[in-house]
N, C-alpha and C positions, 0 to 999 in steps of 0.2 A: 464372732461366735464365741461360745463359752465351752471349754472342755469339761465334761461332767464325769468322765471315767478315766482312771489312770491308764496311760498308754505304755507303762513300763512292761517290758516283754513278759508275756505268759501269765499275767495276773499274779506275779510272784512278789515275795517280800525279800529284803536283803538286810542282814544283821551281822555286825562284827561281834565275834564271840571270843573271849579270853577264857579258856577252859580252867576250871577250878584247880588250885595248886595244893590242896590239902588232901590227905589220904582218908579213904573210907575205912571201916573196921576190918576189911579184908586186906588192907595195905595198899590197895590200888588207888592212885591219885586220879581224880577226875570228877565227872558229873553224875547226875541222877539218871539211871536207866529208865527209859520210857518208850512209848510207841505213839504213832499218829494213826488215827482211825481213817482219815480220808485224804491225807496230804503226803506228797513225796518231798523228801528233804535232801539237799545236796551240800556237801562240805567241800570248799575250796581252801586248801591249807595255805596260809600266808606266811607263817613263821613257826619255828619250833618243831618239835617232834612229838609223836604220840601214837595212839592206836584207836581204832573204832571196834569195839566189841559188839557183835550183833547176835541176835537169837531169833529164829523163826522156825517154821515147821520142817525146814530142810536141815536144821541143826545150828550149832554155834560156830561163829567165825571171828577171826581177828584180822583187821586190815591195818597195816602200818601207815602212819600219816607223817608226811614230811613236806616241806615247801613245794608247791606245784601239784600235790596230790589232789585229784578230783574224785570223790566217791559219793554215791547217792543211794537212797534206799526208799522203798515203797511202803505204803500203809501196811501195818502189821509187823514191821521189823522193829523188834526191841533193840535199842541202841544205847551204848554207853561210851561217852567220850573219855578217853584216857590220856592224861597229860604226862609225857616223859620229860618235858622241859620247855617252858615258854610257848606252849601251843596256842596259836591264834588262828581262827578259822573265819572265813566269810561264809555265812550260812544263807543259802538260797532256798526258799520254801514255796512250794506251790500253794495255790488257793490262799493268797494273802488274806489274813484275818481269821482263818479257821483255827490255827493254834491258839490265838488269843480268845477265841469263842469256846474253847474246851475240847479241841480236837486231840490234844495230847493227854495221855493217861500214864501215870507213873506206876512202876511195878512194885507197889506196896504189897505186903503179904496178903494172901487171898481173903482173910477175914476183914481186912480194911477195905479192899476194893469192892467187896460185896455189900458194904454198908455206906450209902451215899454221905451220911453225916460224918462218919469216921474218916472217910476219904477226904471230904472237904476240910476238916480240921487238920489233917495231916499235910494236905497239899498247900494250904494257905499260909503265906509268910506274914506274921503279924507286923504291924507298923511299929518300928523301933526307932529310937532317937539316934543311935550311932551305927556306923558301918560295921563295927565289930559285932554288935548284937545281931544285925541282919545276917552277917556271915555265919554266925553260930546257928541261926534258925535254918539257913539254907543247907548247912552241913547236916543238921538233924534230919531234915527232909530227905536229903540225898542218901543218908545212911539207912533210912527205913526202906527206900526204894531198892538199894543194893541188897538188903536182906531178902526181899521178895525175888529179886532177879537171880540171886544165887540159888534159890530153891528151884526156880523154873529151869535154869541152866543145868543143874545137877540131874533133874528128872529127864531132860532131853538127852543128856550124855548117857544116861542109863537106858535110853531107848523108850522112855515113857513120855508121850506127847500129851497125855490127858491134862496135866496141870496147865500147860500153855494154852490148849484149846479152851479150858475153863476160864483162864485169864482173859482170852479174847472175848468170850461171851459176857463175862462180868464187866469188862471195860465198855462194851457196847451198851449194856443195860445202864451203866452209870451215866451215860451222856444222851441216851435216846430221847429223853423228855425235852431236851433243848436243841436237838439236832435239826429240827424243822427250820430253824432260823438260818441254818447253814446254806440252804438252797439259794437264797438271794445273794450270798457272798460268792458262790460259784457262778451264778448266773450273771452277776454284774462285773465279774473279774475275768477268769479264763474263757468262759463261754461267750461273753460279749466280744472279747478280742478275737476268738476263733471265727465268730460270725462276721466281724468286721473285715478280717483277712479274706474270708470267702467272698465278701462283697467286692473288695478291691481286685481280686483275681478275675472275677466276672467282668468288672469294668474294663480291665486291661484286655481281656479277650474280645470285648466289644469295641475296643479302640478308644475308650474314654480315659483321658488323663485328669479328670476333674478332681479326684481325691488328692492328687499331688499338690494342689493349691492349698491344702489344709496342713501342710508340713509345719511341725513345731519342734523346737529343741528345748529339752528340759534338763535341769541339773539338780540332783539331790544335795541339800546342804549337808555339811559335815555334822555328824551327830555330836551334840554337846551335852554338858551336864554329867552328873554322876552315873556311872555304869549301873544298870539294874542287876538284880540277882535272878538269873534264869535257872532252868533245870540243869544245864550243862556247865554254866559258868557265868561270869560277868559279861553283860552284853549292852550294846548300843545299836538300836534299830535305825536304819535310814528311812527318811520320809520320801517315798517314791511316788507320792501323789502329784499329778501334774499341777503346776501353777495355773490359775485361771488366765487364759489368753484371750484378749479381745482383738477382733479384727474389724 
Protein backbone atom coordinates (compact mmCIF):
# COMPACT_ATOMS: atom_id res chain seq x y z
CA UNK A 1 0.00 0.00 0.00
CA UNK A 2 1.04 3.66 -0.24
CA UNK A 3 1.02 6.11 2.65
CA UNK A 4 -0.69 9.31 1.46
CA UNK A 5 -0.81 11.40 4.64
CA UNK A 6 1.95 12.07 7.16
CA UNK A 7 1.70 9.98 10.32
CA UNK A 8 3.84 12.42 12.32
CA UNK A 9 2.04 12.97 15.65
CA UNK A 10 -0.77 15.48 15.69
CA UNK A 11 -0.35 16.85 12.17
CA UNK A 12 2.42 19.08 13.50
CA UNK A 13 5.61 20.55 12.06
CA UNK A 14 9.07 20.56 13.65
CA UNK A 15 11.68 23.28 13.12
CA UNK A 16 15.08 24.08 14.59
CA UNK A 17 15.25 27.78 15.48
CA UNK A 18 18.34 29.83 16.32
CA UNK A 19 16.90 33.06 17.70
CA UNK A 20 18.32 36.24 16.20
CA UNK A 21 21.34 37.67 18.00
CA UNK A 22 21.08 41.35 17.06
CA UNK A 23 19.22 44.00 19.08
CA UNK A 24 16.03 45.75 18.05
CA UNK A 25 15.73 49.54 18.48
CA UNK A 26 14.51 49.05 22.08
CA UNK A 27 17.75 47.21 22.90
CA UNK A 28 16.09 43.79 23.21
CA UNK A 29 17.85 41.01 21.29
CA UNK A 30 15.58 38.62 19.46
CA UNK A 31 12.91 38.07 16.87
CA UNK A 32 9.83 39.67 15.34
CA UNK A 33 6.71 39.80 17.51
CA UNK A 34 3.75 38.12 15.80
CA UNK A 35 0.72 35.94 16.40
CA UNK A 36 -0.89 32.92 14.80
CA UNK A 37 -4.55 33.08 13.90
CA UNK A 38 -5.34 29.35 14.02
CA UNK A 39 -2.27 27.45 15.26
CA UNK A 40 -0.78 26.64 18.64
CA UNK A 41 3.01 26.85 18.93
CA UNK A 42 5.35 25.12 21.36
CA UNK A 43 8.95 25.97 22.31
CA UNK A 44 11.24 23.20 23.55
CA UNK A 45 14.48 24.91 24.56
CA UNK A 46 17.58 22.98 23.51
CA UNK A 47 20.39 25.40 24.30
CA UNK A 48 21.14 28.84 25.69
CA UNK A 49 18.92 31.19 27.63
CA UNK A 50 16.33 33.79 26.85
CA UNK A 51 12.73 34.74 27.40
CA UNK A 52 9.37 34.60 25.74
CA UNK A 53 7.56 37.94 25.84
CA UNK A 54 3.82 37.49 25.27
CA UNK A 55 0.80 39.72 24.99
CA UNK A 56 -2.89 38.83 24.96
CA UNK A 57 -6.09 40.19 26.46
CA UNK A 58 -5.03 38.94 29.90
CA UNK A 59 -1.97 41.20 29.76
CA UNK A 60 1.79 41.05 29.17
CA UNK A 61 3.99 38.19 30.44
CA UNK A 62 7.63 37.13 30.36
CA UNK A 63 8.58 33.46 30.56
CA UNK A 64 12.25 32.68 31.15
CA UNK A 65 13.73 30.13 28.77
CA UNK A 66 16.57 27.71 29.53
CA UNK A 67 17.47 24.18 28.39
CA UNK A 68 14.56 21.86 29.09
CA UNK A 69 11.89 24.57 29.21
CA UNK A 70 8.68 23.65 27.39
CA UNK A 71 6.24 26.50 26.79
CA UNK A 72 3.35 26.79 24.38
CA UNK A 73 0.80 29.42 23.39
CA UNK A 74 -2.51 29.37 21.60
CA UNK A 75 -3.84 31.46 18.66
CA UNK A 76 -4.05 35.16 19.46
CA UNK A 77 -0.95 35.19 21.67
CA UNK A 78 1.49 37.79 20.41
CA UNK A 79 4.93 36.40 21.15
CA UNK A 80 8.47 37.70 20.91
CA UNK A 81 11.48 35.39 21.28
CA UNK A 82 14.24 37.10 23.27
CA UNK A 83 17.81 35.82 23.13
CA UNK A 84 19.96 36.22 26.25
CA UNK A 85 22.70 34.04 24.74
CA UNK A 86 22.91 31.17 22.23
CA UNK A 87 19.18 30.47 22.38
CA UNK A 88 18.18 27.48 20.26
CA UNK A 89 14.65 26.15 20.28
CA UNK A 90 12.84 23.19 18.79
CA UNK A 91 9.55 24.64 17.55
CA UNK A 92 6.54 22.33 17.33
CA UNK A 93 3.64 23.89 15.45
CA UNK A 94 0.11 22.56 15.19
CA UNK A 95 -1.67 22.48 11.83
CA UNK A 96 1.50 21.94 9.83
CA UNK A 97 1.39 24.10 6.73
CA UNK A 98 -0.84 26.86 8.10
CA UNK A 99 1.97 29.26 9.13
CA UNK A 100 3.46 28.94 5.64
CA UNK A 101 -0.01 29.63 4.20
CA UNK A 102 -0.29 32.95 6.04
CA UNK A 103 -1.49 32.00 9.53
CA UNK A 104 1.17 34.26 11.10
CA UNK A 105 0.69 38.04 11.22
CA UNK A 106 3.42 40.36 12.49
CA UNK A 107 2.68 43.28 14.78
CA UNK A 108 3.50 46.06 12.35
CA UNK A 109 1.99 49.47 13.22
CA UNK A 110 -1.78 49.67 12.80
CA UNK A 111 -1.61 51.70 9.59
CA UNK A 112 0.49 48.94 7.96
CA UNK A 113 -1.63 46.01 9.11
CA UNK A 114 -4.75 47.81 7.87
CA UNK A 115 -3.37 48.01 4.31
CA UNK A 116 -2.82 44.59 2.64
CA UNK A 117 -0.35 45.99 0.10
CA UNK A 118 1.73 47.82 2.70
CA UNK A 119 1.71 44.75 4.91
CA UNK A 120 2.86 42.51 2.04
CA UNK A 121 5.71 44.87 1.20
CA UNK A 122 6.81 45.08 4.84
CA UNK A 123 6.55 41.33 5.46
CA UNK A 124 8.22 40.04 2.29
CA UNK A 125 11.99 39.56 2.40
CA UNK A 126 13.49 40.45 -1.01
CA UNK A 127 15.72 37.99 -2.81
CA UNK A 128 19.27 39.03 -2.00
CA UNK A 129 22.63 37.70 -3.12
CA UNK A 130 24.34 37.62 0.26
CA UNK A 131 23.51 36.42 3.76
CA UNK A 132 24.45 39.84 5.15
CA UNK A 133 21.88 41.55 2.92
CA UNK A 134 19.17 39.09 3.89
CA UNK A 135 20.04 39.57 7.57
CA UNK A 136 19.62 43.34 7.19
CA UNK A 137 16.21 42.86 5.57
CA UNK A 138 15.12 40.50 8.36
CA UNK A 139 16.26 43.05 10.96
CA UNK A 140 14.34 45.82 9.22
CA UNK A 141 11.19 43.70 9.25
CA UNK A 142 11.73 42.74 12.89
CA UNK A 143 12.25 46.36 13.93
CA UNK A 144 8.97 47.43 12.33
CA UNK A 145 7.13 44.61 14.12
CA UNK A 146 8.72 45.64 17.42
CA UNK A 147 7.53 49.21 16.86
CA UNK A 148 3.91 48.04 16.63
CA UNK A 149 4.32 45.55 19.48
CA UNK A 150 5.58 48.21 21.88
CA UNK A 151 2.53 50.34 21.16
CA UNK A 152 0.17 47.44 21.81
CA UNK A 153 1.95 46.47 25.01
CA UNK A 154 2.04 50.03 26.33
CA UNK A 155 -1.71 50.34 25.79
CA UNK A 156 -2.41 47.06 27.58
CA UNK A 157 -0.18 48.02 30.51
CA UNK A 158 -2.14 51.27 30.72
CA UNK A 159 -5.38 49.27 30.86
CA UNK A 160 -6.51 49.94 27.29
CA UNK A 161 -7.27 46.75 25.35
CA UNK A 162 -8.78 48.55 22.36
CA UNK A 163 -5.57 48.67 20.23
CA UNK A 164 -5.04 44.92 20.74
CA UNK A 165 -8.64 44.10 19.84
CA UNK A 166 -8.29 46.33 16.78
CA UNK A 167 -5.11 44.48 15.82
CA UNK A 168 -6.91 41.13 16.12
CA UNK A 169 -9.64 42.40 13.80
CA UNK A 170 -7.17 43.85 11.29
CA UNK A 171 -5.05 40.67 11.27
CA UNK A 172 -8.16 38.59 10.57
CA UNK A 173 -9.24 40.85 7.72
CA UNK A 174 -5.73 40.71 6.30
CA UNK A 175 -5.86 36.95 5.69
CA UNK A 176 -9.59 36.21 5.42
CA UNK A 177 -9.58 36.14 1.62
CA UNK A 178 -7.15 33.21 1.54
CA UNK A 179 -8.16 31.38 4.71
CA UNK A 180 -10.65 29.16 2.85
CA UNK A 181 -7.68 27.14 1.61
CA UNK A 182 -6.66 26.39 5.20
CA UNK A 183 -9.59 24.03 5.75
CA UNK A 184 -8.00 21.32 3.62
CA UNK A 185 -4.71 21.65 5.54
CA UNK A 186 -6.51 21.01 8.82
CA UNK A 187 -8.73 18.30 7.35
CA UNK A 188 -5.81 16.38 5.81
CA UNK A 189 -3.57 16.78 8.87
CA UNK A 190 -4.85 16.82 12.46
CA UNK A 191 -8.45 15.94 11.62
CA UNK A 192 -7.38 12.95 9.52
CA UNK A 193 -5.15 11.74 12.35
CA UNK A 194 -7.89 12.16 14.95
CA UNK A 195 -10.37 10.26 12.79
CA UNK A 196 -7.83 7.51 12.17
CA UNK A 197 -7.12 7.21 15.90
CA UNK A 198 -10.84 6.89 16.58
CA UNK A 199 -11.08 4.13 13.97
CA UNK A 200 -8.23 2.22 15.64
CA UNK A 201 -9.81 2.48 19.09
CA UNK A 202 -13.08 1.16 17.70
CA UNK A 203 -11.22 -1.71 16.07
CA UNK A 204 -9.54 -2.59 19.36
CA UNK A 205 -12.88 -2.50 21.18
CA UNK A 206 -14.18 -4.90 18.53
CA UNK A 207 -11.17 -7.16 19.04
CA UNK A 208 -9.62 -6.51 15.63
CA UNK A 209 -5.82 -6.19 15.35
CA UNK A 210 -5.84 -5.61 11.59
CA UNK A 211 -4.50 -2.04 11.74
CA UNK A 212 -1.38 -3.24 13.56
CA UNK A 213 -0.26 -5.00 10.37
CA UNK A 214 0.13 -1.54 8.79
CA UNK A 215 2.90 -0.48 11.20
CA UNK A 216 5.59 1.72 9.61
CA UNK A 217 8.75 3.36 10.98
CA UNK A 218 9.77 6.74 9.56
CA UNK A 219 12.78 8.98 10.20
CA UNK A 220 13.15 12.62 9.22
CA UNK A 221 16.40 13.44 7.43
CA UNK A 222 18.67 15.97 9.09
CA UNK A 223 17.90 19.46 7.76
CA UNK A 224 20.62 20.59 5.39
CA UNK A 225 21.53 23.71 3.50
CA UNK A 226 21.56 27.33 4.55
CA UNK A 227 19.33 28.32 7.43
CA UNK A 228 16.39 30.42 6.36
CA UNK A 229 15.44 33.78 7.83
CA UNK A 230 12.23 33.34 9.81
CA UNK A 231 10.29 35.74 11.98
CA UNK A 232 12.08 34.76 15.20
CA UNK A 233 15.47 33.73 13.88
CA UNK A 234 17.43 31.49 11.54
CA UNK A 235 15.61 28.21 11.00
CA UNK A 236 15.77 24.75 9.50
CA UNK A 237 12.54 22.81 9.10
CA UNK A 238 12.41 19.02 9.38
CA UNK A 239 10.66 17.14 6.61
CA UNK A 240 8.25 14.93 8.55
CA UNK A 241 6.29 13.65 5.59
CA UNK A 242 6.21 9.86 5.49
CA UNK A 243 8.30 8.20 2.85
CA UNK A 244 6.20 6.17 0.44
CA UNK A 245 6.12 2.62 1.76
CA UNK A 246 5.15 -0.23 -0.50
CA UNK A 247 3.88 -3.54 0.84
